[in-house]
PDB file of N, CA, C and O in Angstrom:
ATOM      1  N   MET A   1       0.668  -1.091   0.037  1.00  0.00           N
ATOM      2  CA  MET A   1       0.000  -0.049  -0.067  1.00  0.00           C
ATOM      3  C   MET A   1       0.918   1.009   0.005  1.00  0.00           C
ATOM      4  O   MET A   1       2.000   0.810   0.558  1.00  0.00           O
ATOM      5  N   GLN A   2       0.528   2.585  -0.682  1.00  0.00           N
ATOM      6  CA  GLN A   2       1.046   3.464  -0.488  1.00  0.00           C
ATOM      7  C   GLN A   2       0.712   4.381   0.718  1.00  0.00           C
ATOM      8  O   GLN A   2      -0.416   4.686   1.104  1.00  0.00           O
ATOM      9  N   ASP A   3       2.050   4.809   1.305  1.00  0.00           N
ATOM     10  CA  ASP A   3       1.752   5.965   2.446  1.00  0.00           C
ATOM     11  C   ASP A   3       1.018   6.928   2.188  1.00  0.00           C
ATOM     12  O   ASP A   3       1.267   7.616   1.198  1.00  0.00           O
ATOM     13  N   GLN A   4      -0.138   7.232   3.069  1.00  0.00           N
ATOM     14  CA  GLN A   4      -0.983   8.501   2.945  1.00  0.00           C
ATOM     15  C   GLN A   4      -0.218   9.488   4.026  1.00  0.00           C
ATOM     16  O   GLN A   4       0.385   9.127   5.037  1.00  0.00           O
ATOM     17  N   PRO A   5      -0.387  10.703   3.583  1.00  0.00           N
ATOM     18  CA  PRO A   5      -0.434  11.659   4.400  1.00  0.00           C
ATOM     19  C   PRO A   5      -0.970  11.618   5.612  1.00  0.00           C
ATOM     20  O   PRO A   5      -2.154  11.284   5.562  1.00  0.00           O
ATOM     21  N   GLN A   6      -0.518  11.851   6.827  1.00  0.00           N
ATOM     22  CA  GLN A   6      -1.145  11.340   8.288  1.00  0.00           C
ATOM     23  C   GLN A   6      -2.179  12.488   8.353  1.00  0.00           C
ATOM     24  O   GLN A   6      -1.876  13.680   8.299  1.00  0.00           O
ATOM     25  N   ARG A   7      -3.524  11.963   8.482  1.00  0.00           N
ATOM     26  CA  ARG A   7      -4.463  12.748   9.292  1.00  0.00           C
ATOM     27  C   ARG A   7      -4.861  13.207  10.411  1.00  0.00           C
ATOM     28  O   ARG A   7      -4.711  12.444  11.365  1.00  0.00           O
ATOM     29  N   PRO A   8      -5.353  14.278  10.624  1.00  0.00           N
ATOM     30  CA  PRO A   8      -5.425  14.864  12.218  1.00  0.00           C
ATOM     31  C   PRO A   8      -5.945  14.147  12.742  1.00  0.00           C
ATOM     32  O   PRO A   8      -6.797  13.493  12.140  1.00  0.00           O
ATOM     33  N   LEU A   9      -5.651  13.875  14.343  1.00  0.00           N
ATOM     34  CA  LEU A   9      -6.222  12.828  14.938  1.00  0.00           C
ATOM     35  C   LEU A   9      -7.669  12.845  14.993  1.00  0.00           C
ATOM     36  O   LEU A   9      -8.358  11.828  14.911  1.00  0.00           O
ATOM     37  N   VAL A  10      -8.164  14.146  15.148  1.00  0.00           N
ATOM     38  CA  VAL A  10      -9.592  14.463  15.077  1.00  0.00           C
ATOM     39  C   VAL A  10     -10.334  13.869  14.145  1.00  0.00           C
ATOM     40  O   VAL A  10     -11.307  13.234  14.551  1.00  0.00           O
ATOM     41  N   VAL A  11     -10.078  13.919  12.719  1.00  0.00           N
ATOM     42  CA  VAL A  11     -10.336  13.171  11.567  1.00  0.00           C
ATOM     43  C   VAL A  11     -10.452  11.818  11.888  1.00  0.00           C
ATOM     44  O   VAL A  11     -11.531  11.225  11.908  1.00  0.00           O
ATOM     45  N   ARG A  12      -9.155  11.212  12.190  1.00  0.00           N
ATOM     46  CA  ARG A  12      -8.803   9.757  12.475  1.00  0.00           C
ATOM     47  C   ARG A  12     -10.078   9.339  13.312  1.00  0.00           C
ATOM     48  O   ARG A  12     -10.882   8.506  12.896  1.00  0.00           O
ATOM     49  N   ILE A  13     -10.203  10.026  14.602  1.00  0.00           N
ATOM     50  CA  ILE A  13     -11.205   9.391  15.245  1.00  0.00           C
ATOM     51  C   ILE A  13     -12.732   9.170  14.926  1.00  0.00           C
ATOM     52  O   ILE A  13     -13.468   8.216  15.176  1.00  0.00           O
ATOM     53  N   ALA A  14     -12.966  10.390  14.278  1.00  0.00           N
ATOM     54  CA  ALA A  14     -14.294  10.790  13.500  1.00  0.00           C
ATOM     55  C   ALA A  14     -14.300   9.334  12.724  1.00  0.00           C
ATOM     56  O   ALA A  14     -15.096   8.461  13.068  1.00  0.00           O
ATOM     57  N   LEU A  15     -13.435   9.151  11.743  1.00  0.00           N
ATOM     58  CA  LEU A  15     -13.402   8.207  10.923  1.00  0.00           C
ATOM     59  C   LEU A  15     -13.901   6.891  11.636  1.00  0.00           C
ATOM     60  O   LEU A  15     -14.892   6.247  11.292  1.00  0.00           O
ATOM     61  N   ILE A  16     -12.972   6.565  12.785  1.00  0.00           N
ATOM     62  CA  ILE A  16     -13.020   5.267  13.418  1.00  0.00           C
ATOM     63  C   ILE A  16     -14.369   5.082  13.942  1.00  0.00           C
ATOM     64  O   ILE A  16     -14.975   4.021  13.800  1.00  0.00           O
ATOM     65  N   ALA A  17     -14.852   6.109  14.552  1.00  0.00           N
ATOM     66  CA  ALA A  17     -16.074   5.997  15.294  1.00  0.00           C
ATOM     67  C   ALA A  17     -17.524   5.858  14.135  1.00  0.00           C
ATOM     68  O   ALA A  17     -18.630   5.346  14.307  1.00  0.00           O
ATOM     69  N   VAL A  18     -17.056   6.397  13.221  1.00  0.00           N
ATOM     70  CA  VAL A  18     -18.315   6.218  12.094  1.00  0.00           C
ATOM     71  C   VAL A  18     -18.426   4.872  11.417  1.00  0.00           C
ATOM     72  O   VAL A  18     -19.470   4.306  11.092  1.00  0.00           O
ATOM     73  N   GLY A  19     -16.961   4.372  11.226  1.00  0.00           N
ATOM     74  CA  GLY A  19     -16.946   3.086  10.865  1.00  0.00           C
ATOM     75  C   GLY A  19     -17.390   2.021  11.604  1.00  0.00           C
ATOM     76  O   GLY A  19     -18.092   1.105  11.176  1.00  0.00           O
ATOM     77  N   GLY A  20     -16.909   2.173  12.885  1.00  0.00           N
ATOM     78  CA  GLY A  20     -17.177   1.086  13.879  1.00  0.00           C
ATOM     79  C   GLY A  20     -18.824   1.146  13.995  1.00  0.00           C
ATOM     80  O   GLY A  20     -19.490   0.122  13.848  1.00  0.00           O
ATOM     81  N   ILE A  21     -19.375   2.318  14.246  1.00  0.00           N
ATOM     82  CA  ILE A  21     -20.683   2.043  14.366  1.00  0.00           C
ATOM     83  C   ILE A  21     -21.785   1.565  13.365  1.00  0.00           C
ATOM     84  O   ILE A  21     -22.894   1.070  13.563  1.00  0.00           O
ATOM     85  N   SER A  22     -21.102   1.881  12.224  1.00  0.00           N
ATOM     86  CA  SER A  22     -21.779   1.100  10.807  1.00  0.00           C
ATOM     87  C   SER A  22     -21.437  -0.483  10.934  1.00  0.00           C
ATOM     88  O   SER A  22     -22.322  -1.329  10.802  1.00  0.00           O
ATOM     89  N   LEU A  23     -20.081  -0.818  11.201  1.00  0.00           N
ATOM     90  CA  LEU A  23     -20.075  -1.919  11.393  1.00  0.00           C
ATOM     91  C   LEU A  23     -20.839  -2.842  12.454  1.00  0.00           C
ATOM     92  O   LEU A  23     -21.186  -4.005  12.247  1.00  0.00           O
ATOM     93  N   VAL A  24     -21.076  -1.967  13.860  1.00  0.00           N
ATOM     94  CA  VAL A  24     -21.788  -2.707  14.577  1.00  0.00           C
ATOM     95  C   VAL A  24     -23.285  -2.683  14.345  1.00  0.00           C
ATOM     96  O   VAL A  24     -23.999  -3.554  14.842  1.00  0.00           O
ATOM     97  N   VAL A  25     -23.809  -1.634  13.545  1.00  0.00           N
ATOM     98  CA  VAL A  25     -25.184  -1.863  13.203  1.00  0.00           C
ATOM     99  C   VAL A  25     -25.465  -2.966  12.088  1.00  0.00           C
ATOM    100  O   VAL A  25     -26.420  -3.741  12.124  1.00  0.00           O
ATOM    101  N   GLY A  26     -24.454  -2.920  11.054  1.00  0.00           N
ATOM    102  CA  GLY A  26     -24.247  -3.981  10.308  1.00  0.00           C
ATOM    103  C   GLY A  26     -24.778  -5.390  10.984  1.00  0.00           C
ATOM    104  O   GLY A  26     -25.703  -6.132  10.653  1.00  0.00           O
ATOM    105  N   LEU A  27     -23.954  -5.452  11.917  1.00  0.00           N
ATOM    106  CA  LEU A  27     -23.785  -6.881  12.318  1.00  0.00           C
ATOM    107  C   LEU A  27     -25.124  -7.357  13.192  1.00  0.00           C
ATOM    108  O   LEU A  27     -25.561  -8.483  13.432  1.00  0.00           O
ATOM    109  N   ILE A  28     -25.594  -6.015  13.573  1.00  0.00           N
ATOM    110  CA  ILE A  28     -27.137  -6.238  14.265  1.00  0.00           C
ATOM    111  C   ILE A  28     -28.053  -6.453  13.454  1.00  0.00           C
ATOM    112  O   ILE A  28     -28.954  -7.265  13.660  1.00  0.00           O
ATOM    113  N   GLY A  29     -27.886  -5.423  11.948  1.00  0.00           N
ATOM    114  CA  GLY A  29     -28.915  -6.161  11.200  1.00  0.00           C
ATOM    115  C   GLY A  29     -28.910  -7.439  10.563  1.00  0.00           C
ATOM    116  O   GLY A  29     -29.791  -7.911   9.845  1.00  0.00           O
ATOM    117  N   TRP A  30     -27.660  -8.024  10.955  1.00  0.00           N
ATOM    118  CA  TRP A  30     -27.775  -9.362  10.109  1.00  0.00           C
ATOM    119  C   TRP A  30     -28.519 -10.307  11.111  1.00  0.00           C
ATOM    120  O   TRP A  30     -28.770 -11.453  10.737  1.00  0.00           O
ATOM    121  N   PHE A  31     -28.952  -9.820  12.585  1.00  0.00           N
ATOM    122  CA  PHE A  31     -29.556 -10.878  13.440  1.00  0.00           C
ATOM    123  C   PHE A  31     -31.242 -10.787  13.626  1.00  0.00           C
ATOM    124  O   PHE A  31     -32.053 -11.668  13.909  1.00  0.00           O
ATOM    125  N   LEU A  32     -31.465  -8.934  13.267  1.00  0.00           N
ATOM    126  CA  LEU A  32     -32.475  -8.818  13.754  1.00  0.00           C
ATOM    127  C   LEU A  32     -33.406  -8.186  12.337  1.00  0.00           C
ATOM    128  O   LEU A  32     -33.050  -7.152  11.772  1.00  0.00           O
ATOM    129  N   PRO A  33     -34.432  -8.859  11.966  1.00  0.00           N
ATOM    130  CA  PRO A  33     -35.176  -8.753  10.940  1.00  0.00           C
ATOM    131  C   PRO A  33     -35.497  -7.412  10.690  1.00  0.00           C
ATOM    132  O   PRO A  33     -36.373  -7.364   9.826  1.00  0.00           O
ATOM    133  N   LEU A  34     -35.095  -6.105  11.151  1.00  0.00           N
ATOM    134  CA  LEU A  34     -35.559  -4.684  10.839  1.00  0.00           C
ATOM    135  C   LEU A  34     -34.823  -4.273   9.691  1.00  0.00           C
ATOM    136  O   LEU A  34     -35.323  -3.495   8.879  1.00  0.00           O
ATOM    137  N   MET A  35     -33.631  -4.752   9.555  1.00  0.00           N
ATOM    138  CA  MET A  35     -33.045  -3.983   8.299  1.00  0.00           C
ATOM    139  C   MET A  35     -31.815  -4.898   7.670  1.00  0.00           C
ATOM    140  O   MET A  35     -31.203  -5.747   8.318  1.00  0.00           O
ATOM    141  N   PRO A  36     -31.604  -4.608   6.472  1.00  0.00           N
ATOM    142  CA  PRO A  36     -30.405  -5.653   5.957  1.00  0.00           C
ATOM    143  C   PRO A  36     -29.192  -5.408   6.595  1.00  0.00           C
ATOM    144  O   PRO A  36     -29.010  -4.191   6.559  1.00  0.00           O
ATOM    145  N   GLY A  37     -28.347  -5.927   7.116  1.00  0.00           N
ATOM    146  CA  GLY A  37     -27.161  -5.730   7.771  1.00  0.00           C
ATOM    147  C   GLY A  37     -26.000  -5.282   6.769  1.00  0.00           C
ATOM    148  O   GLY A  37     -25.279  -4.299   6.938  1.00  0.00           O
ATOM    149  N   TRP A  38     -25.944  -6.224   5.636  1.00  0.00           N
ATOM    150  CA  TRP A  38     -24.686  -6.710   4.770  1.00  0.00           C
ATOM    151  C   TRP A  38     -24.083  -4.470   4.408  1.00  0.00           C
ATOM    152  O   TRP A  38     -22.951  -4.042   4.636  1.00  0.00           O
ATOM    153  N   PRO A  39     -25.227  -3.642   3.873  1.00  0.00           N
ATOM    154  CA  PRO A  39     -24.695  -2.659   3.346  1.00  0.00           C
ATOM    155  C   PRO A  39     -24.260  -1.895   4.676  1.00  0.00           C
ATOM    156  O   PRO A  39     -23.458  -0.994   4.428  1.00  0.00           O
ATOM    157  N   PHE A  40     -24.496  -1.989   5.656  1.00  0.00           N
ATOM    158  CA  PHE A  40     -23.791  -1.267   6.903  1.00  0.00           C
ATOM    159  C   PHE A  40     -22.245  -1.724   7.075  1.00  0.00           C
ATOM    160  O   PHE A  40     -21.221  -1.086   7.324  1.00  0.00           O
ATOM    161  N   VAL A  41     -22.561  -3.396   6.785  1.00  0.00           N
ATOM    162  CA  VAL A  41     -21.014  -3.792   7.310  1.00  0.00           C
ATOM    163  C   VAL A  41     -19.718  -3.430   6.243  1.00  0.00           C
ATOM    164  O   VAL A  41     -18.537  -3.129   6.415  1.00  0.00           O
ATOM    165  N   ILE A  42     -20.635  -3.637   4.994  1.00  0.00           N
ATOM    166  CA  ILE A  42     -19.586  -2.891   3.888  1.00  0.00           C
ATOM    167  C   ILE A  42     -19.156  -1.702   4.131  1.00  0.00           C
ATOM    168  O   ILE A  42     -17.956  -1.532   4.343  1.00  0.00           O
ATOM    169  N   ALA A  43     -19.943  -0.772   4.146  1.00  0.00           N
ATOM    170  CA  ALA A  43     -20.027   0.803   4.571  1.00  0.00           C
ATOM    171  C   ALA A  43     -18.790   0.730   5.890  1.00  0.00           C
ATOM    172  O   ALA A  43     -17.761   1.387   5.729  1.00  0.00           O
ATOM    173  N   GLY A  44     -18.921   0.133   6.809  1.00  0.00           N
ATOM    174  CA  GLY A  44     -18.078   0.484   8.118  1.00  0.00           C
ATOM    175  C   GLY A  44     -16.923  -0.329   7.630  1.00  0.00           C
ATOM    176  O   GLY A  44     -15.920  -0.072   8.296  1.00  0.00           O
ATOM    177  N   LEU A  45     -16.707  -1.249   6.669  1.00  0.00           N
ATOM    178  CA  LEU A  45     -15.502  -1.661   6.393  1.00  0.00           C
ATOM    179  C   LEU A  45     -14.646  -0.868   5.547  1.00  0.00           C
ATOM    180  O   LEU A  45     -13.420  -0.776   5.607  1.00  0.00           O
ATOM    181  N   ALA A  46     -15.339  -0.383   4.859  1.00  0.00           N
ATOM    182  CA  ALA A  46     -14.738   0.486   3.898  1.00  0.00           C
ATOM    183  C   ALA A  46     -14.241   1.670   4.310  1.00  0.00           C
ATOM    184  O   ALA A  46     -13.282   2.140   3.698  1.00  0.00           O
ATOM    185  N   ILE A  47     -14.793   2.350   5.400  1.00  0.00           N
ATOM    186  CA  ILE A  47     -14.450   3.541   6.082  1.00  0.00           C
ATOM    187  C   ILE A  47     -13.258   3.127   7.122  1.00  0.00           C
ATOM    188  O   ILE A  47     -12.348   3.933   7.315  1.00  0.00           O
ATOM    189  N   LEU A  48     -13.267   2.053   7.690  1.00  0.00           N
ATOM    190  CA  LEU A  48     -12.301   1.243   8.495  1.00  0.00           C
ATOM    191  C   LEU A  48     -10.852   0.973   7.767  1.00  0.00           C
ATOM    192  O   LEU A  48      -9.795   1.053   8.392  1.00  0.00           O
ATOM    193  N   ALA A  49     -10.923   0.669   6.472  1.00  0.00           N
ATOM    194  CA  ALA A  49      -9.906   0.354   5.669  1.00  0.00           C
ATOM    195  C   ALA A  49      -8.730   1.218   5.302  1.00  0.00           C
ATOM    196  O   ALA A  49      -7.600   0.755   5.149  1.00  0.00           O
ATOM    197  N   GLY A  50      -9.042   2.509   5.165  1.00  0.00           N
ATOM    198  CA  GLY A  50      -8.571   3.511   5.327  1.00  0.00           C
ATOM    199  C   GLY A  50      -7.349   3.571   6.753  1.00  0.00           C
ATOM    200  O   GLY A  50      -6.253   4.123   6.662  1.00  0.00           O
ATOM    201  N   GLU A  51      -7.744   3.037   7.707  1.00  0.00           N
ATOM    202  CA  GLU A  51      -7.177   3.211   8.935  1.00  0.00           C
ATOM    203  C   GLU A  51      -6.508   1.899   9.539  1.00  0.00           C
ATOM    204  O   GLU A  51      -5.437   1.948  10.142  1.00  0.00           O
ATOM    205  N   PHE A  52      -7.245   0.680   9.325  1.00  0.00           N
ATOM    206  CA  PHE A  52      -6.675  -0.630   9.368  1.00  0.00           C
ATOM    207  C   PHE A  52      -6.467  -1.800   8.516  1.00  0.00           C
ATOM    208  O   PHE A  52      -7.356  -2.138   7.735  1.00  0.00           O
ATOM    209  N   VAL A  53      -5.377  -2.440   8.600  1.00  0.00           N
ATOM    210  CA  VAL A  53      -5.371  -3.513   7.713  1.00  0.00           C
ATOM    211  C   VAL A  53      -6.246  -4.418   7.703  1.00  0.00           C
ATOM    212  O   VAL A  53      -6.804  -4.713   6.646  1.00  0.00           O
ATOM    213  N   TRP A  54      -6.572  -5.097   8.975  1.00  0.00           N
ATOM    214  CA  TRP A  54      -7.301  -6.280   9.087  1.00  0.00           C
ATOM    215  C   TRP A  54      -8.673  -5.823   8.348  1.00  0.00           C
ATOM    216  O   TRP A  54      -9.298  -6.730   7.799  1.00  0.00           O
ATOM    217  N   ALA A  55      -9.404  -4.013   8.251  1.00  0.00           N
ATOM    218  CA  ALA A  55     -10.494  -4.129   7.460  1.00  0.00           C
ATOM    219  C   ALA A  55     -10.304  -4.170   6.050  1.00  0.00           C
ATOM    220  O   ALA A  55     -11.165  -4.635   5.305  1.00  0.00           O
ATOM    221  N   ARG A  56      -9.108  -3.659   5.601  1.00  0.00           N
ATOM    222  CA  ARG A  56      -8.898  -3.581   4.240  1.00  0.00           C
ATOM    223  C   ARG A  56      -8.667  -5.427   3.863  1.00  0.00           C
ATOM    224  O   ARG A  56      -9.007  -5.710   2.714  1.00  0.00           O
ATOM    225  N   LYS A  57      -8.219  -6.443   4.590  1.00  0.00           N
ATOM    226  CA  LYS A  57      -8.189  -7.830   4.082  1.00  0.00           C
ATOM    227  C   LYS A  57      -9.567  -8.071   3.882  1.00  0.00           C
ATOM    228  O   LYS A  57     -10.023  -8.527   2.834  1.00  0.00           O
ATOM    229  N   LEU A  58     -10.376  -7.705   5.090  1.00  0.00           N
ATOM    230  CA  LEU A  58     -11.838  -8.320   5.273  1.00  0.00           C
ATOM    231  C   LEU A  58     -12.678  -7.662   3.783  1.00  0.00           C
ATOM    232  O   LEU A  58     -13.318  -8.362   2.997  1.00  0.00           O
ATOM    233  N   LEU A  59     -12.526  -6.558   3.698  1.00  0.00           N
ATOM    234  CA  LEU A  59     -13.248  -6.020   2.522  1.00  0.00           C
ATOM    235  C   LEU A  59     -12.390  -6.459   1.278  1.00  0.00           C
ATOM    236  O   LEU A  59     -13.112  -6.640   0.298  1.00  0.00           O
ATOM    237  N   ASP A  60     -11.319  -6.637   1.087  1.00  0.00           N
ATOM    238  CA  ASP A  60     -10.775  -7.440   0.074  1.00  0.00           C
ATOM    239  C   ASP A  60     -11.272  -8.868  -0.280  1.00  0.00           C
ATOM    240  O   ASP A  60     -11.559  -9.310  -1.392  1.00  0.00           O
ATOM    241  N   GLU A  61     -11.307  -9.487   0.935  1.00  0.00           N
ATOM    242  CA  GLU A  61     -12.262 -10.885   0.742  1.00  0.00           C
ATOM    243  C   GLU A  61     -13.736 -10.674   0.376  1.00  0.00           C
ATOM    244  O   GLU A  61     -14.257 -11.286  -0.557  1.00  0.00           O
ATOM    245  N   ALA A  62     -14.305  -9.908   1.037  1.00  0.00           N
ATOM    246  CA  ALA A  62     -15.909  -9.611   0.534  1.00  0.00           C
ATOM    247  C   ALA A  62     -15.795  -9.112  -0.892  1.00  0.00           C
ATOM    248  O   ALA A  62     -16.881  -9.429  -1.376  1.00  0.00           O
ATOM    249  N   ARG A  63     -15.158  -8.568  -1.742  1.00  0.00           N
ATOM    250  CA  ARG A  63     -15.123  -8.368  -2.988  1.00  0.00           C
ATOM    251  C   ARG A  63     -14.925  -9.348  -3.741  1.00  0.00           C
ATOM    252  O   ARG A  63     -15.647  -9.601  -4.705  1.00  0.00           O
ATOM    253  N   SER A  64     -13.636 -10.216  -3.300  1.00  0.00           N
ATOM    254  CA  SER A  64     -13.403 -11.372  -3.988  1.00  0.00           C
ATOM    255  C   SER A  64     -14.630 -12.361  -4.053  1.00  0.00           C
ATOM    256  O   SER A  64     -14.737 -13.107  -5.026  1.00  0.00           O
ATOM    257  N   ARG A  65     -15.509 -12.379  -3.088  1.00  0.00           N
ATOM    258  CA  ARG A  65     -16.456 -13.418  -2.913  1.00  0.00           C
ATOM    259  C   ARG A  65     -17.728 -12.685  -3.702  1.00  0.00           C
ATOM    260  O   ARG A  65     -18.564 -13.474  -4.141  1.00  0.00           O
ATOM    261  N   LEU A  66     -17.881 -11.801  -3.846  1.00  0.00           N
ATOM    262  CA  LEU A  66     -18.817 -10.807  -4.482  1.00  0.00           C
ATOM    263  C   LEU A  66     -18.587 -11.442  -5.972  1.00  0.00           C
ATOM    264  O   LEU A  66     -19.417 -12.116  -6.583  1.00  0.00           O
ATOM    265  N   ASN A  67     -17.340 -11.098  -6.403  1.00  0.00           N
ATOM    266  CA  ASN A  67     -16.783 -11.312  -7.842  1.00  0.00           C
ATOM    267  C   ASN A  67     -17.076 -12.905  -8.285  1.00  0.00           C
ATOM    268  O   ASN A  67     -17.409 -13.229  -9.425  1.00  0.00           O
ATOM    269  N   ARG A  68     -16.905 -13.763  -7.257  1.00  0.00           N
ATOM    270  CA  ARG A  68     -17.180 -14.869  -7.530  1.00  0.00           C
ATOM    271  C   ARG A  68     -18.421 -15.672  -7.707  1.00  0.00           C
ATOM    272  O   ARG A  68     -18.637 -16.691  -8.363  1.00  0.00           O
ATOM    273  N   LEU A  69     -19.393 -14.729  -6.726  1.00  0.00           N
ATOM    274  CA  LEU A  69     -21.024 -15.057  -6.946  1.00  0.00           C
ATOM    275  C   LEU A  69     -21.556 -14.292  -8.258  1.00  0.00           C
ATOM    276  O   LEU A  69     -22.637 -14.692  -8.691  1.00  0.00           O
ATOM    277  N   LYS A  70     -21.008 -13.379  -8.846  1.00  0.00           N
ATOM    278  CA  LYS A  70     -21.473 -12.837  -9.991  1.00  0.00           C
ATOM    279  C   LYS A  70     -20.980 -13.613 -11.128  1.00  0.00           C
ATOM    280  O   LYS A  70     -21.763 -13.708 -12.073  1.00  0.00           O
ATOM    281  N   ARG A  71     -19.658 -14.279 -11.248  1.00  0.00           N
ATOM    282  CA  ARG A  71     -19.378 -15.106 -12.061  1.00  0.00           C
ATOM    283  C   ARG A  71     -20.068 -16.374 -12.329  1.00  0.00           C
ATOM    284  O   ARG A  71     -20.339 -16.888 -13.414  1.00  0.00           O
ATOM    285  N   ARG A  72     -20.361 -16.885 -10.828  1.00  0.00           N
ATOM    286  CA  ARG A  72     -21.242 -18.039 -10.910  1.00  0.00           C
ATOM    287  C   ARG A  72     -22.704 -17.786 -11.544  1.00  0.00           C
ATOM    288  O   ARG A  72     -23.229 -18.502 -12.397  1.00  0.00           O
ATOM    289  N   ALA A  73     -23.287 -16.571 -10.935  1.00  0.00           N
ATOM    290  CA  ALA A  73     -24.454 -16.540 -11.258  1.00  0.00           C
ATOM    291  C   ALA A  73     -24.797 -16.005 -12.949  1.00  0.00           C
ATOM    292  O   ALA A  73     -25.958 -16.023 -13.355  1.00  0.00           O
ATOM    293  N   SER A  74     -23.697 -15.560 -13.805  1.00  0.00           N
ATOM    294  CA  SER A  74     -23.485 -15.340 -15.369  1.00  0.00           C
ATOM    295  C   SER A  74     -23.561 -16.589 -15.883  1.00  0.00           C
ATOM    296  O   SER A  74     -24.392 -16.806 -16.764  1.00  0.00           O
ATOM    297  N   ARG A  75     -22.518 -17.851 -15.319  1.00  0.00           N
ATOM    298  CA  ARG A  75     -22.785 -19.038 -15.939  1.00  0.00           C
ATOM    299  C   ARG A  75     -23.814 -19.728 -15.752  1.00  0.00           C
ATOM    300  O   ARG A  75     -23.890 -20.688 -16.518  1.00  0.00           O
ATOM    301  N   GLU A  76     -24.698 -19.610 -14.985  1.00  0.00           N
ATOM    302  CA  GLU A  76     -25.801 -20.100 -14.782  1.00  0.00           C
ATOM    303  C   GLU A  76     -26.932 -19.797 -15.628  1.00  0.00           C
ATOM    304  O   GLU A  76     -27.779 -20.589 -16.040  1.00  0.00           O
ATOM    305  N   ARG A  77     -26.821 -18.231 -15.892  1.00  0.00           N
ATOM    306  CA  ARG A  77     -28.059 -17.846 -16.869  1.00  0.00           C
ATOM    307  C   ARG A  77     -27.400 -18.085 -18.214  1.00  0.00           C
ATOM    308  O   ARG A  77     -28.002 -17.535 -19.136  1.00  0.00           O
ATOM    309  N   ASP A  78     -26.554 -18.615 -18.485  1.00  0.00           N
ATOM    310  CA  ASP A  78     -25.987 -18.709 -19.955  1.00  0.00           C
ATOM    311  C   ASP A  78     -26.300 -20.147 -20.338  1.00  0.00           C
ATOM    312  O   ASP A  78     -25.987 -20.572 -21.450  1.00  0.00           O
TER     313      ASP A  78
END
């Protein structure tokens, strides 16, 4: 990865808070029938990926699984 310029501490804390809240809301959404959870999980990981390597790895894994599902769906249609 490329080195990014250091963000101010306040901005980093705000991004981590928003990403963490989105991730938690998404995880809760997976278990409660009130809302779909996956958009919040993906959004939370996308926000946190700018600060944490583990979030980047999870987001990359989610993207690769989505691409595999798309390829499989297109093969089944043909």
